[in-house]
N, C-alpha and C positions, 0 to 999 in steps of 0.2 A: 069435359075438356078443360085442361088447365093451361094458363098462359105462361109462356117462357119469357123471363125478363130479357129485354133487348140485348143487354151486355152479354148474357149467356149465349144468346142466339148468334151474336156477332163473333164471339170466341169460337163457337162451333163451326161457323162458316169458314173462318180463317184456318182452323185445324183441318177441315175437310178439303181445303183448296188443293187442286191438283198442282204438282210441281212439274215444270217443263225443264228438261235438261238438254244440253247440247255440248258438242266437243269440236275443237278445231286446233290443229297444230299442237296436240298434247295437252291443251288446257281444257278444263271441264267447267261449264257454265250452268247455272241453275237459277230458276225463277224465284227461289226463296232466298237469294243473296242480293245484296246491293250491287250496283254497277262496279264500284271499286273492289268489293270482295271478289267479284267474278274475274276482274282483269289484273289484279295486283301481282300475280305470279307469272304473267305472260312474258316470255323473253322478247317477243316482238314489240313490246312497248316499254322495255326496261328504262330507256333514256327519258322518254317523254312522261313517264309516270310521275317524276318529281315535279314537273310543270303542272300536271293535273292536280297534284296535292296542293301546291302553292296557290293555284287558281281556284281552289275549293270546288273542284268538279263534283266531289261527293255530295256536298251540301246542295249544289244546284240540281244534281240528279235525283234528289229525294224531296225537292221543294214542292212537287206536285205529283199526283198519280198519273199514270199513262204518259210517259215521256219516251221519246225516241232520241237516243244519243248516238252521234257519229264520232267514232274514236279514231284519230289518226295513228297509224303505226309509226314506229321509229324510222321506217324507210322515208317518211316525209322529211325527216331531219337531214337525210343524206343529200337532199336536193339543195341544201344550203352550203355556203362556204363554211370552213371551220370557224372563222371569226363570227359569222352570223349565228351559227349554231350555239356557240359559247355564250354570246350575248342573249340569245333567246332563252336558253336553259338557265342562265344564272342571273341575268340583269333585268328581265322584263318585270315591271312592277305588278304586284298582286292584283291591283284594281284593273289593269289592262288585261291580264290573263282571265280574270273572272268575266269581264265583258266579252272577251273573245270566246270563252267556252259557252257562254249563253247562246252564241250563234251556232253552236254545234248541237243544240237541243231543240227538238221540235215537239210541240204539244201533241199528244195522241200517240197511238201505236201505229207506226208507219212501217209496213214491211215491203220487201222488194216486189212482190206480186202486185200490191196496191199501186205502187209507183209506176210500174210498167203498164198496168192496165189504164191508169189515168193518162199517161203519155199517149197510149194508143187511142184512147177516147178523144184526145185532142188532135187526132190526125197525125200523130208522130211528133207534134210540137212539144216543146218543153213545158213543164209545169212549175209553178212557184209555190213554195210552202213557207209560211212564216215561222220564225224561230222565237225562242224566249227573249232574244236580244232585240235590236232595233231593225234588223234586216230580214231578208228572205233568202232561202236557198232555192236555186233553180236546179231541177232534175231533168236530165235529157239522156237519150240513148246515143251511143257512138259505137259503131261496129257491133251492135247487139248487146252492149254492156251498159249498165247504169253509171252515170257520172253526175257529180254535183258541181255547181259553179256558184261562187260568191259574188258580191257586188263589185269586187275589184277585178273580176275576170279570172281569178284563180280556179283551177279545176282539180277535182279529186275523183279518182276511180273507186267505185264501190268494190272492195276486195272480197269481203265475206260478211254475212249478216244474218238477220232474223234470229238473233239470240235474245232470250228473255233475261231481264233482271227484275228485282223486286218491284220496281216502279215503272216498268215498260219494256222497251226493246233497246238493243244496241247493235251497231254495225261497225265494221272496220273500213277505213278509207286509207288511200296511199299518199295523201298530201295534206298540208296545212291549208286551211281556209281562213279568211278574215285576218290574214297576217300580211301587213304591208312591209315590203322589203325596203 
């Protein structure tokens, strides 16, 4: 029996790894792409994509393995006045955006089933999950649907999720969190 060098073994594992794919609203997602590679052509985030890039969401999303990222859709911007939206998209400093996006990332692979199950195991009470930032996200059920709440009381509805990216999962939400008006 001959020994296989570890580097060769690791390359073989990576080559043999199963690719998980998904689709939503005409966009195709794949576990062998980074988060930004998966979402960069989505019409539903065309406005907010520039803010992701400015806040270096790509770098945050690959900083560790097994990360769950909550991606706000452009519909979140429609809840702002025209002036607020312009200021957010054009004038928010990079450091603030980076700190904000850290709050949208949870260590580990967190899927909708696990969240619902944990809420049910808590007797229907909400659960708290830490983020890569300084705060926690609160998950709760409202009318049978999953919602997220930040420390400011902002709520976002889980729109669609359980999509894989190269470094974990991602899900779409309908509102901005960790954004003080």
